[in-house]
N, C-alpha and C positions, 0 to 999 in steps of 0.2 A: 457307670460304663467305663469311665477313664481308668478306675482301679482295676477293672477286669482286663482291659487291654494291656495295662502295665504288667499285670500278673502273668498273662499269657506270654508276653514278650520276654519276661524274665525266666519263666519256667519252661517254655517251649521254644527257645531261641532257634535251635536247629530246625524244628518243624516249620517255623515261620519263614526262615531263609529258604528251605526246600520248597515251600509252597509258592514263594515269590518267583523262584527260578522256574518252577513248573509252569506258572502262569505266563511268564515272559516267553517261555519256549512255545507255548500254545499259540502265540501271535506269529511266531516264526514258522511253525508247522501247524496249520489249523487242524482241529480235531477231525479224525476220519476213522474208518473201520480198523486201521492198523493200531490204533491206541489200545485195543483190547489185548494185544499181544505184549504190551509193555510190562504189565504187572507180572512179576515172578511169583506165581501163585504158590508154588511149593515152599519157597522161602517164607512167605507171609503165614501160611498155614502152620508150618513147623514152629515159627517164632511165637505165634499166638498160643499154640498148645503148650509149649514149654513155659511160657510166661504164666499161664493159668496154673500149671502144676506147681511151679516154684512159689507162686503167690499162695497157693493152698498150703504148702509146707510152712511158709512164713506165718500164716494165720494161726497155726497150731504150735508155733514156737519151737519146732524141731531143731533148728540150727543153734539157737541160743541154749537150748537144753543140752545139746551135745557139748557146746563150749563150757557150760557150767560143770558138767561131769568131768571134763578134762582138767579144769582148773583145780578141782578137789585134790589132784595128785601133784600139784606144783609145789616145789620146795624152795626155789631160788628165784632171784630177779631175772637171771638169764633164762631160766626155764619158763617163767611167766611170759616174757617178751617173745620167746621162740614159739610158744603156744599161740599167742595172739596173732603172730605173723602167719603161722601155719594154717590157722582157721580160714582166712580169706584165700590163701594160696591154693589149698586143696579144694575148698568148696567152690572157688571160682571156676574150677575145671568142669563143674557139673551144674551150677546154678547161675552162672555168669558173674563177671567181675562186679557189675553194678549191684546186683542183689547181695553179693557177699559183703560189700562195703556198707551198704545200707543197714545190713544186719549186725555186722561186727564192729564197726567204728564206735557207735554209741556204747555198745557192750564193753569195748576195750577201755573207753574213758571212765566208765563206771567202775570197772575192775581195777584200773590203775589208781583211782581215788581210794578204793577200799584197801589197796596195798600201800598207800601213802607214797605213791610214785607218780603223782600227777604232773610233776615237773618234766617228766619224760613223754608226756602225751603227744607233743608235736613230732618228735622223732619217731615214736612208735606208730603214730597215725600215718606218717610218710612211708615207713617201711611196710606197713600193712597194705597201703595203696599200691606200692610197687609189687608186693607179693600177689595181690589179686590180679593185677595186669599181666604179670609174667606167668602166673599159674593158668589163667584163662586162655592164654595163647596156645596152650598145648592141645586142646580138644575142639572138635567142631561145634560143640554146644557151649563152649566157654565164653564166647562173646558173639554179638550179633553178626559181625562181618565174617567171622569164620563159618558160621552157619550159612550165610549167604553164598560165600565162595564155594563151599562144598556142594550146595544145591545147584549152583550155576555150572560148575565144572564137572560134577560127578566124581570128584576125587575120592578115592577110598579113604575111610577113616584112618586105617593103619598108615597110609602114605602121608596124610596130613600130620599125624602125630610124629612120624619119623622125621619130617622136615623141621618141625618146631621143637622137638625134644632137646637138641643141643642148646638152644637159646634158653629154654625154660630151666633146664638143669644148671646151666652156668649161673643164671640169675639166682637160683635157689642156694647154690654154694656161696655166692657172694653175700646173700642175706644172712646165712648162718655165720659166716666169718665176721661180718660187721656186728651182729648181735653179740657174739662171744667176746669180741674185743671191747665193745663199749659197755656192756652190762656184765657185772661181776657175779660172784656166787653168794651175794648177800642173801641171808635167809628171808624167806617170805612165808610166814606162818598163818596169815589171815584166813587162808582157804582150807587148810587141813582140818580145822575144827568144825567146819560147816559142810553139810552134805550138799549134793548137787541142787536139790530143790531150794535150800536155803540161799545158796549163791544166786540162783535164778531169781528169787524174790528180791534180794538186795539189789540186784542189777536192774531188773525190769520195772519194779514198782516199789521202791523203798518207803514211799509215803502212801499209807492206806487211804488218805482223804482225797487223793487225786485220781483222775480217770485211769482205769486199768487198760493195759494194751489188749489187743484182740486175743492173743494166745492165752491170757489169763481168763478172759471172759468165756472162751470156748472150752478150755480144758481144765483150768484151775492150776494151782501150784502143785508141783510134785506129781503130775499126771503121767509119769513115765515119758514116753516118746510120742504123745499125741493120741494114744489109744488106737482104735480101729481105723481112724482117718489116715494114720501113718501107713498102714498096710495098703489101703486103697490108693493113696497118692504115690506110694512106691511102685505099685503095679502100673499106674498111669505113666509114671516116669519111664518105666521099662518100655511101655508101648511107644512113647515118643522116641526113645533110642532106637527101637526096631524100625520105626518109620524113617528116621534120619539115615539109618544104614540101609534103607531100601528093602527090608525084609517083609514089611507089610505096606499096603497102599496108604497114601496120605488121607484119603477120604475116610478110611476105617479109623485111623488115629483121631481125626476130628470128631467123628460121631461118638467114639468111646469117651474122649475127654470132655466134650460138651455135655453129654448126658450124665456123666458121673458127677460133674460139679453142679448141675441142675438139681441133682438128688442130694448131694452131700453138703454143699455150701455155696449158695447162690451169690453171697456177698463178694466172692472172689471176682466176679465179673465187674463189679464196681471198683475194686481195688487195683486192677491191672492197669499198667501205663499204656493206654491205647494210642498215645502219641507216637510211640516208637514204630509200630507197623504202619501208621499213617505217614510218618516221615519217610519210610522206605518207599511207599507208593508214590509220594511226590518226587523223590529222586528217580524212581523208575520212569516216570513221565518225562522228566527233564532229560535223562540220558537217552531215552528212546527217540525224542525229538531231535536232540543234537546229533545223534548218529545218522539221522536223515538229512543233515545239513552238511554236504560234502566238504566244503572249505574248512569248517570248524573241525570236523572229524579228522581230516588229513593233517591239519596243523598239530592237534594234540597228539595224534599217533606218532608223528615225526619227532616231536619233543620228547616223548616217552621212550622211544626206541633205544634200547641199550642202557637206559637209566631208570628202569621201573622201581627198583628197590630204593634208590636214593630219592627219587621223586615222591614215592609213597611216604617215606619218612618225613620229608620236608613239608608236603601238603598236610599231613596229619597234624603237624605242629600248629597249623593255622586254623583248620576247620574240623579237627578231630578225626580219628582213624576210621570210624564207621562211615561217615560221609565220603572220606577219601577213597575207601574201598569201593563204594557204590559208584562214585563218579569215574574213577580210573578204569573200572572193569569194562566200561563201554568203549574203551579206546586201546585196549591191549589184551593179548591172550597169553602173556607171560605170567601164568597163574601162580607159580611158585614164588616168583619175585614179588608179586603183589601181596601174597599171603605173608611172606617174611617182612616186607617193608611196612605194611599197615600194622602188624602186630608189634614190631619193635618201635614203630612210630607212636605207639600209645604211651611211650616214655618221653620225657622231655618237658614240654610246657604243661601248664595246668589244664589247658583245653585240648591237649593231644588225645586224651581219652575222656569220654563222658563220665566214666567211673571215677576218674580223678576229681572232676568237678563235684560229683556227688559226695565224695569223701571230704572235700573242702567245706561244703555246705554243712555236713554233719559235724565237723570239728567246730565250725563257727557257731553253730546252733548251741552246742554244748558249752562252749567257752568263747564268747565273742571277742575277747581282748587279745587273742593269739593269732588273728588273721595274718598280720604282716609277717610275724616270725614264722608261721607255718608256711607261707608262700615262699619265703627265702630258703628255708630248710628243704622243702619239697623240691624246689627247682634245682638246688645244688645236688641232691642225691639222685634225682631223676636224670639230670644231664650226665652224671658219672656213669650210671647204669646204661644209658643210651650210648655213650661213647664206647664203653666196653663191648656191648653187644653188636655195635656197628662194625667193629673190626672184622670178625669172622663173616658177617653178612656181606661185606663188600669185597672180600678177597676172592 
């Protein structure tokens, strides 16, 4: 029992904190019929459906297969690192920064080892994490708080992209410059002689006597891009995009996605991180109750007035940007400032973005003796990027 409690506290810290806050707020505002209006159903339904689809893609190995095919054409160290950074940067726009890093950080460590560049793993892992965070800020489905803010405000997708594009583009240019300066044109020939499926096998399961990952058990090596499942899951992803953009009703999206996975791959339901939507629900209860407590609501609203961007960045450094967006949205209607602040606020400290914590855990799991060095390098580069992006944000 003690081990279970410790495991929950370690793996679901944000959920535990959110649950405690929700419980405390229930003593301040006792449960009544207004509680039913607290939960933002559209956000939860969109989030769950997108999580199911992305998990389905993960289980057939689509993202790593794409990465393996791209690496086959890499010729230099600079090209290798740029490819590894581009993978989470662009995929984060569609599958969220968290999933991009869970997928590609272990992939990158294995690839760097194959290329005899493992000494650069700390810096490459850091730049990949920054890439995932700044890439995901561009789209409504790139991270959980963007999805929430879009559903809450009804902001058009084009407007959200227009607001965040300058910051994402600036960060992308910086990543390219840093990579080109640090990594030279040293030849990397390890991948040109191996086809995509060979790279995939060396990266995913180089030891045949060990348990195989799901994507190997489901599709096998060299199975193209997941066969018919890829077509089905792509169609489901399009359905989710149509629902997020208000072209089809949310209930139709939910029915299509749930029925499809019941027929195609029921294990997806067990592999999804259900703690995330539950965390959202706990924060919704806390925010809903605190908004009904006039003194607290007035105090927070006054503190935020005229300083939403800076406050969002600062609070994100302490509690992470997703909880910051959920909490602050109950006390301000400066949506653009909140969007910019919480996205930029994902840079900085290790806990500023849950995706950064995920990346740190992946790095530590693959090579436990680099934790201290990774934390130092990560903090240095993240503070640099945060400082640069803060300048236009606060002008």
